[in-house]
N, C-alpha and C positions, 0 to 999 in steps of 0.2 A: 502117547495116549498119556493121560496124567491117574495112576494109580490110586485105586478106592481110597478116600480116607479112612486111615484102621479108627483113628483115635476118638475120643467120648463126644457125641452129639452135642451136649455140650463143654461149649470155647473156653466158658470160665475157665476150668481144672487143666487144662492144655498152657494155657494163656502164665495161670499165677506156677502149674513147675516149673516152665519154661524164665517167668523174674528168676525165681530161684536160686535157681543154677546158673544162669547169665551171676546173678548177685555171687553164688560160689566162687566162677571160677574168677574171674579180677581180686575179690576177696582172696583167696590163695594168692594167686599170680604176688598182690603183695605182700603177702605172707611171708612165702618162700623168699621174694628178694632180702625180707628181711633178717631172715635164716640165714642165707645166702651172707648176708651183712657181715655176717656176727665171724660162721665158722669161719669163711677166705675175706674176701676183701669187697665195696661194695661195687664194684668197677667190675667185677666180676660176676655178683651176683647178675651186672644187670646182660651182661656175655649167657650167664646160662638162659637166663629168662628167654631172652631175642632164639634164641634155638631152639628152646622147649614150644614159645610160642609159633613155631614149624605145625604142632600139632594140629592143629586151624589148619594151615595148608593142604597136611595128608588126607585131612577129614576128608574135603572140599573133594583133592584126586581122585580118592576113592570112589566116592558118591560120581563122580563123571563116571566112573570107567563101569561103576558096577548098580550104577542106578536103579536098573527096573528089581535086580534079582535084591538088593537092600530092601525098596519098599514095595515088596509082596511079606516084607516079616517089619516092617515098622513098626505093627503092635509092639512086637516086648524086644525089639531092638532100641528104640529109646529110651522108655525108662527102664532099659538091661545097661545101657553103655553111660544113664547119669546116675545108676548106681553105684559100676564101674570106677566111673568119676572118682566117686567120693569116698569107695575107700583106697582105691589108688591115692587121691589125696593125704590124706591117716598117714600111708604106708614111704613114701618115695623121701622122706627125708629124712623119717627117720636108719630107715636100710642104706640110705646114700652114707652114712656117715659109720657103715661096716669094712670090715679089711677090705670087702669084695670090691666094689666101688671108692671108697676114698682114697682121695686125692691130696696134694696141695699144692696150690700154683705160684710157690718161686719153685720149688722142686720140674715144673713143667717144662720150662726155663732156664734152669742150670745142668742139664744133662741126666738131674737123680731120677727120668722116667713117670710114669703115670697119664701115659696117653690114652691108653688102651680104656685104664678106669675114667678113663674124663668123656672117652665115645660113649660104654656104660652107663658112664652120670647124667649122657645129653637121651642118649635111650629114655633114661627109667626117669628122667622128668618130662620127657615127651607124653608117656603115654598116655598119661590123666586128661591132659590139654587135648589131646587128640578125641581120646572116648569120650570127652563131653560137648566137643565141637559135630563131632559126630551125632550125637543128637540133635544139637540144635539146627546144623544140612539139613537133616531128614523133615526136621516140621517146618524149616523155611520153603523145601520143593513143596514139601504137603496142601501147605498153607499160601503160594505165589504168589495166588489169585489175593489174599485180603494181607498179603505182606507188610502194609504198614505196620496193622494192630500188636502183628509179631515180630515186624521190627521192635519198635515200640518196646515192648514189655520184654525184651532182650536186652536193652539199653538202660532203661528204667529199672532192670534188675542190676546190671553191672554198674549204674549210678550207685546205686543202695549199697552196691557191693563194698565201694570204696572206702564210703560211711564206716558200714560195718567190720572191717579191716582196720579203720583207725579208731574203731570200741573195745577189739581186742587187742587189740596191739599194747593199750593203757592198761589195760586188766588183768590180765593174764598173759604170761611167761612165752616166750614168743615157742616153742616148741607145742604148745596147747595149740597154739592158732590154726594149725589144717585140723587139727579134729576136727573143734566145732566147725572149721568151718566145709569138712568133709560130709557130716551131719547135713547140711545145707539140698546137694546134694541126693543125698541116699534119699532122704525126704520128699523129693522131689520125681524122683523114678518109682515109690514108694505110689503117689502120689496119680500117675496114669497108671500104673498095678490097675487101679480100678476101686470099686468102693470099698473090699475088704485092705486092699492097700493105705488107703486115705485111711482108714479108721487104726492101721496097725503102724500109721507114721508118726506118732505121735510116744506111742510110747519107744517106739525107736532113738528117736534124741533122747527123750532120758536117759534112754542106755547110755546111750552117745556119750552122753554131757557128763554121766557118772564115769563114763568111761576116761575121758576129758580130764577128769580132776583128779583119779588116783592112775595113774596112768604116763607115761611118757615119764622121761627127768625133766627139771625145771631151767638147766642152763646143756646146751650143744657142746657138745665135742671141739672143739676150736683149733686152728692150724697154729703146731705149734712153732710157727715164722711171726706169731699176733703178739702183740706187748703182753698182756694177760697170761697168756700164753707162760713167755717167761721170765713174767715174774713168780708164778706161783712153782717159779721151780730155788725160790729160797726160804732159806730156814725158816721153817715156822710157818710159812704163807699161807696163808689160808682168804674164801670169800667171806667177809665177817658179814657180810650185807647186798639183797638181790632184789631189785624192784623189777616191772616191769615199766613200762613209759612208752609214751607214742615220739620220743625221743631216740627211741632206743634200749636195748637192755642197762641197766646202771648199775656195777658192781664198785662195793666196797672190799679192794683187800690189805691186811693184815697182815704185818711182818716185821717183826724186831732188827732183822737187820737191812730191811726196808731205807734207802736216806734220799735225800735232796740238795742234792750237792749239783746247779748246772753249769758246767764251765768255771766252777770255783778254781778263784787265785789259788797257786802254790803256798801262795802264806798265810792260807786261813790253817788257822791253829783248834780254831772252836769242837763241842760239843756236833756232829749237823743233822739238825734232825731230821724224822720221820719216822715213819712208823705205818701210813696208814694212803695210800691211793685209790682215786677213783677211776675207771676203767667205764667207758661206754662204747658195747658192740666190742671189747674187745679188745679195743684202742686206747691207750692213755688220754688217759679227758687232765687229769693234775694230780698235786698233790694238797694231804690236808696236813700244814704248818700253824703248831697251835699259834698265838698271837698274846705274847705281855707283854702289857702295858705300860711295865714298867723297863724292859729295856731299850737298854738305848742304839743295840746293832741287831742287824738283818741279815742273812745269808746271803742277800743277792746285794750288799753293801760289799760283797770279796766277789763282786761278777762283773758280764762290760754291763750289766741296765744298770748298774749307779748311775754312767752317764749324765745323765738331765738331772739329777739334784749333785750334781758340781759344784753347780753355781746359783747360789742363795735358795729359799723357800719357797718351793711349790706349792702355796695356803692354797688355792682348788684343781684337784685329780680329775681324769675323766678317765677310767681302764677301762678297754674296750676288749668285746673277750674275756670276759675278767676269769673264769675256770675258775675253780674253788680260792681263787682271793688268794693266791703269794702275792700279787705285784698289787690287792690293797693296801694289803699289814706292811708290804715293802713301802706303801707312799706315805701309811703313818710315820709309819716308824725313823722317820725324816721329816719329819713336821707340818706333816698337812692338816690343813683345817676342815674340808670337804673334799671326799671323796665321792664321786660317781663313779655307780662300775655298771658297767650291763654284759647280762647276760642270760643268751638266746632259748640255751635249753633249765627247761623252769623243774623240771625234776632233777637235776643237779644243789641248783639254786633251796627246792622244797629239804633237798636233805640235809642241807649244806644249816640250815638252818634247824632243823629239826633232825635226826636220827647224830649229824655228824656236829652237833654247833658242841657241846663240850669239846671235844677235839681239835675246834678249830679257835678255840678259845676268843669268844660268841664273837667273831667277827663279824658275822652279819647282822649283829644286830645293833651293832656298836652305836650310838645318837650319832655320830660324823661319816658314817659311812650311809650312806642312801643305790638300796638295790633297782634296778633299773629290769624286768624281766621283758624282754626286750629288741628285739631286731637292730642288729648297734645303725644302720642306714637310718628309720625310720626314727630313733632316738636324734638323730644329729639334723635331720629335715626337722623337729619339731621348733616352731616359734618361741619357747621356750626354752630351749634350751638355753645355758648361759655358754659367755667365756669364759676358757683356762688357761689357768699357768704352763699345765701339764696336760700332756693328750698318751694315753702309752697302752701300746699293742701288743700283746703279748709275744714269748719266746715263739720264735716260727720254725715249721717243722720239726724235726726228729735228727738224735744224735747221730752223726755218720751220715744223715738222708736217710729219705723214705722209699728209696726202691722210685720215686714215682708213682704211687700208688693212689697219689693224691690228684695226678694227672685230670681226672676228668669232672674235677669234684669243685661248684662255682664256688672263690671266696670275694666275694662282694667287700669284704672290709680289706683288702689289699688293689682295688682298682684305683683306675687315676683318678676316679670322681668321688669316692673317698676318701683319698687323702687332698683331694683340693675342698673338701666341703670340713675333715679334722681342722685342717690348717684358715677357713672361714670363723671357727669358735676360739679360735688361740688367742687372746693379749698379748699387748702390741711385742713380747718379751716374751710367749710363752714359745714351748717348744712341743713338735712329736716326734714319739722316741718308737722306734720297730726296732727288735732286737732276732737275729737268726742264729743257728745254728751252721758253721763255718760247714761249707759242700767243699768235695772237689769232683770234678770240674766244677767250678765255682759255674753258679746261675741263682738260684735266690740272690748272692752277695753280690753277684751287677745287677739284676732284676728292682731287689728293694729301693740301689740308690740311685737306675731310673725312674723309677716312679715318680723319687720324692722330687730327686729337678726338674721330670715335667710339671709333677704337679705343682711347686716354687712358680715356675712361668709362668705358669699357666694361672695364678693370681698375681700377676707380676711385677717378680722376681727380677733383678736385671743378672746376675751373678750368682747361681747357686751355691757353687764353691763358696764362695761368704757366709753362705749361712749354715753349712754342713760340718759337719762333725762326728767324728766315728774312732770310735776304738775296737781293737782285735785281742782275743787271750788267744792259750790253746785253744779252743773251741767255739767259740761265737763270737758274735762280732755285736757291735749294737750301735744304730744310724740317732743322729739324732738333727733334725731340720730347725732352726730358729726364725723366730718372725722376724728379729732385728738379725745385727751381723754378728759376728762371734769378736769379740771385744781382745783385746790384748789379756786383761784381766783373765776373763774367762779358759781361754786357751792354755795359760801358766796353771791354773788351777785339774786341770787336763792331764797339763804336760805331768805334771807331781803328781797324778791320782794313778798314772800310766806305770813310774818309776816304784810308784809302792808296789804294786801290785800283779811289779814284773808282766804287765799290760802293753801292744804296740801302737801309738796314734795311727790309726788309717786315714783319718784325711781330718784337715787342719784348716784354715784358711794358707797360713804360711808353714807348710810343714814343709821340713826337709826331706829327702829321700834316704835317707841314713835312718832316719829315726823309727823307719820304719817298721825291721826287722833286725827289733834289737833284743829279744829275747823269744819270738815264737819266732821262727823263718818258712820261710815258704820256697818249693823250691821253681815254681810257674809260677815267675815275677812277671809274665804276660797281666798279671788278673791287676796290677799298679793302674800299668799302662791302660787297658782298659778301663777299672775305673777312674781316670783320673780325666779319658774322653770326655765320659759319660756326666761326670760334677764337673764338665764348662761348657757342657750343654755341647756337644758337638755330635748329633746323634744319630751321626747319620752314618757313625762306627757300628751299630746297632744292628742291621739285619745281615752285617759281614756274619756278627760271632757267629759261632759251628752251632749253638744255640739259642733257643726263645728269648731273650730277653729285652722285650720291647716291652714296657707294661701296658698289662690286664686292664681293660676296660668295664662300662659296664654290660657291651656287648659281644664280649669276648672275655667271663670273667672267670679265665682256668690261670690265674698264677701257677700253679709248679708243675703248668704244659709247656715243658722245655724243648721240646723236639722236634727239629726243622727234616719232610718229608725231601727235602732237597738234599741236607748237609748227612741223613741217615748216612750216608757209603761212605764220608769221610769220617764219621764220627767210629763209624765199626774197622776204620784202617788204623784212628788211631788207639780205640781201644778194645780192639774184640770183637766179633759181632760176639763171644759170647756174656761179653758185658751188658749189650743194649741192652737187654731187661731188666738191669740192676741197676740200670742210668729213669729210663722212662718204662714200665712196667704197664702202666694202667694204660699211657696213648697206647703200646702195641698189641695189649688186650682187644683194645676196640677193635687195628686194622684186623684181627681175625678174625672177631666177630662178624663181622663186616665179611670178608673172604669164602669163612663157610657159612654164609648167609648165603651169600650167593650162590654159592655149588647147590645145597641142598636145596633153593628156590628151585636152579635148570635143572636138577631133577623133579622135585614134586609139579613145574610150570611146564618148564619147555617140552623134555621128555613126553609128557601124559597128551601134551597138545600134539605130536604125531599119533596117535594110536583113537585119536577123535575122526572118524572117518567116515561116518554119517552127521556129523553139523560140518563139513567142511568151509561152510557158506557162513560170513559172519562173524570167522571167529579173531580176526585185527580188529575189526571196533571192542568183541568182551574184551579183549586182553587191555586196547587202552584206556576205554574204559575206567573196566574197575579196575586194572593195575593205578592210574593217576588217580583213584579214589583212596587207596591204600593210601599211595605214595603223600600224598596234599592231606589228608587227614589225621599221617601218623609224623611229618614236616611239623605240622602245623602242632599237631598235644604234644610231642616234644621238646621242640620251643617253647610253647605258654608256661610249659612246666619248667622250665630254668628262667627263666621272667618273672613268675610269679614267686622263682626259690626269693628273692630280694624284694618282694612286695609284702609277703602274707612272711617273711622272718625264719620261715623254717622249710627243708623239702617232705619233710611225708606231709607238712599241713600244703603245701604245693600240688606233691605229685595225688591226692585226695581232691582239692579241690578242682582243678583240670580236670582228669577223669571223671569227675562225679558230674562237673556240671555240661561235660561236654556228653558225656556218655545223656546227661536226662536231658536238655536241649533235641540235642539229634535225637534222641526218642519220641520228643511232641512234635519233630517237625517230619518224622517219619510217621507219625501218627496223624499226623494235617494231608502229606504226601496221597492216603486213599482218599481220599475224598477229592481228590486231585482228578485228571485224567491226565494217563499214564501218555505223550510224546516227547517227538524228539527234539520240538522246539522251548518245549514249555523245559526239558532237560538243559538243553541248552542255553536258556534264558537263566536257569539257577546256578548254572557251574559259571557264567559269565559273571555274574552278581557275586558266591562266592570270593570266583579269580579279587574283584576289584573290594571286598572286605579284608582280603584277608594284606593285599600290600596296603590299603590306609592300616592294619592292623600294627603291618611294619616296620612301617613310617611314624604311627602315631604313638605306638604302645610306650617306648620311652619316656619322654614328655609325658605322657599320661601319668605314668609311674611314679617318677619323679617331682610332680607339680604333687602329687597325694598319698607321699610315703607316708606323713606327719600325721594325718587323719588317725581317726578314730576306729580300731576292726571290722564293728558292724561299717561303716563309709567305705571299705575297705573290699569289705567282702561284698557289696551291693554293688560296686563298680565296677569291680573279679567278674562278679555275674553275668554282669554285660558286655567286656571287652570280651570274654570268654563263649557267652549264653547268645551271641546275638550272627556271631556267625556259624557256631555247629549246628545251632537252628534250622540254618539251608542243610547244612554240608549232610545235613540226617536225612532230605528227604530224595537227598541220588538216588540211595544203592536196591531200597525202593521200587520205584521209577525203575530203575533196568533194570531189575528180578522183573518184575509187571511186562516188561514188556519183551524177557528173554520165555516169560511163561504161555507166549501166543504162537511164535514163530521158533527160540529155541529149546525149551521146554531142556534137551537135554545138557546146553549148556549150562545149565542155571548150576549145580556143586562146581564147578569149574571155572565160571565166577569167581564163585567164595573162595574157592583157595587160590583163585589170584591177588581178589583183595586182602584176605590173611597173611599168602607168602609175601608178595610185597613195601605189607605193615613190617611186619619182620622188618627186611633188606632197610627197610623207613626210618626204621630206629637207632642204627650202627649208620648210615651215614648221614642223618640228621645230623648227630654231634660231631659224626668225624668235621662233617664244616661247617660247625659253628662253631668247634674249635680253629680248624684254619683261616673261615671266613666274617664269624659272626653271628648274634643270631637274627636281624635284620636281612642276610643274603641267603637267610634256609626257609623266613616266612616268604619273601619272594621267590624262593623255588617251591616252596608252595602253591601260591599265589598262582605258578607258571604251572604248576599239574594239574590245575582245575579249568586251564585253557585249555591245554590237549584232552582235559574226560570234553571243553566244549566240540567240540571238534571229532569226538573219534566217530560220532554216525556217519560226516561226512568220506571216510575214507575205506567204506564197506556197508550201505545201507540194506543190501536184498535181505537181510535176514531182517528185520525189519518195516512194520508196515508204516508209510503215510501215513494214514489218518489216529488218527488218534482211539486210546484201547482206556476203556472203562476197565 
């Protein structure tokens, strides 16, 4: 029997409180992800949040086992849980950086310890989600007959929470975000505490706002292995400028000892420029080099990046992902009359035009330079985009490699489709130039030429070797793909430059084997053998290589993901298990996340299932139905986020747009479901409809994105809302309809169903990314559709718990 209603008779305050609290939870999740991305790396933020979100499942388990006892005291437990959640939101991150809890991801996998600290951090981040979701779960149980309205309030609040997080990121330093967000949950608890609580909620918010402004440092303590931390060890190094933005925390470091010389030739004897560098979320973004119109040379003239300028003047140049503008000034110093530069990070562009205008030599204000603040793929698909003599991509990855920390980052500028689009915007003798740091074992230095060769073949080139040139220094390699054949005069110019700079030609149509190692020797000559097979069009060799060097695609845009699961044992045999984390740390983190999620989910779901002795009937149907909803919803959400990174041009936009749109339309669906009779036949029809819609999205989303990528942002926003919102609207109906069915015959399982849904959502977060990396986005969306198909079949597994007639 359902316990009496402990909440105010006026449901308005309960709906408002639930909406505010739900907004706080989503905003806190995004804010915490940003903070952990700053102090560690983005893939580790993803890992910690996945574990922390198990708090939702744990609260469902607690409610399923102690439901009657908790509901008897719900009047004070709900507001107390909300307020406690808000307080914990304010405390968990600053205390996690203390000596007791602090750890470093690199030390975890290198024998440096810290696993106990990591476990304690998991439990610490777990608490605000557990406390916050406990309040939501109680409300859902108490209002199960009107779950549609309350689920709508929950989802609408979550939708607004995503937007709130975006606003806070743009105007407040990251450490201030949780303090502001925690206030929402404090106010939510005060609202439910009665009339006096509602009266005091305003001063609570004002006091909290003042504390937010005057407490907490602006900059979090970052990992000692991040680029910013290492740079600050230079003499007189200091952060001279720091600005929050939706693109991350942008910081400028100044040091007289800081210099920019990317694998420069040993022949270079002049003063090396430097002084200022820009960092985003603690990661190196680019140097600030003053451009001097009167100067006839450039630091990059003494690197492999000079390769595309060796043969003829390039009057019109396009610089993709131009960063702080070094590639722009290089093009100008080599005679470019017009340089178009595409830069996604608006915050950095604003900085270069403003505070760093003098330090950059007014580079971004020159009349021959045009800055496009947009995603590179959107620029390339515009009808007004001209053809170029040269398209340049910046030096890729980092010196010595990045230990695979970018393995899970989408790189849409380095997919095969992106290279094809670039080739289509070259003049008849135009060139595409791509540079990378030399890595060992060779991965990036093989994947780039493989992508160039396949892109060339896709555009009609019969023999890629005749169109490819590459030179190698002691630390970097630059590849050039020319529309026309590289002629004899151009080949001799390249050889002469290599002789002058002590570089080695790596690829030329008539290259002799002995020319490849005149100055810079490689111990493993198999690199040359594999490279030759690639440029000759023998792509059968790619799958047999120890690392994944096949070209990435828009369906699998993880350019820096090189690990093959089937090759893991062989690689460990060659390099040793201790070296694996330094080769593929990001992917390894994903695997560990998935394993931990499964283990904890077994503890939180399967074991409590055995304790539900009073509700033995229908447990299989409940498990399959609510588990399928959790898997299907999160599979769709994760992949839509990753697909819309390309469409909207920035990960933070994609995350906010997808989460907010899905939550809003799911909430509207939930609201409508309250007016429909909850029946098995209705649920089955809706689940099959959603399954069909997700299959349509899986097959149709990529063509839709490509055909509309160049549209203005308002049109793309409208298309995004339609593509995301349509299936989400119907997806939002199934959870409240299922809860209403349970409320009639299996009320004791409502909390457990909530826990199932939450825990399997967490597993799905890691699993969706793993499948996307291995098989592509389309497969994951098809799997999401399959999950909803199983939801449609769930009630045919065990029908005793559900009435055959409709339940209003």
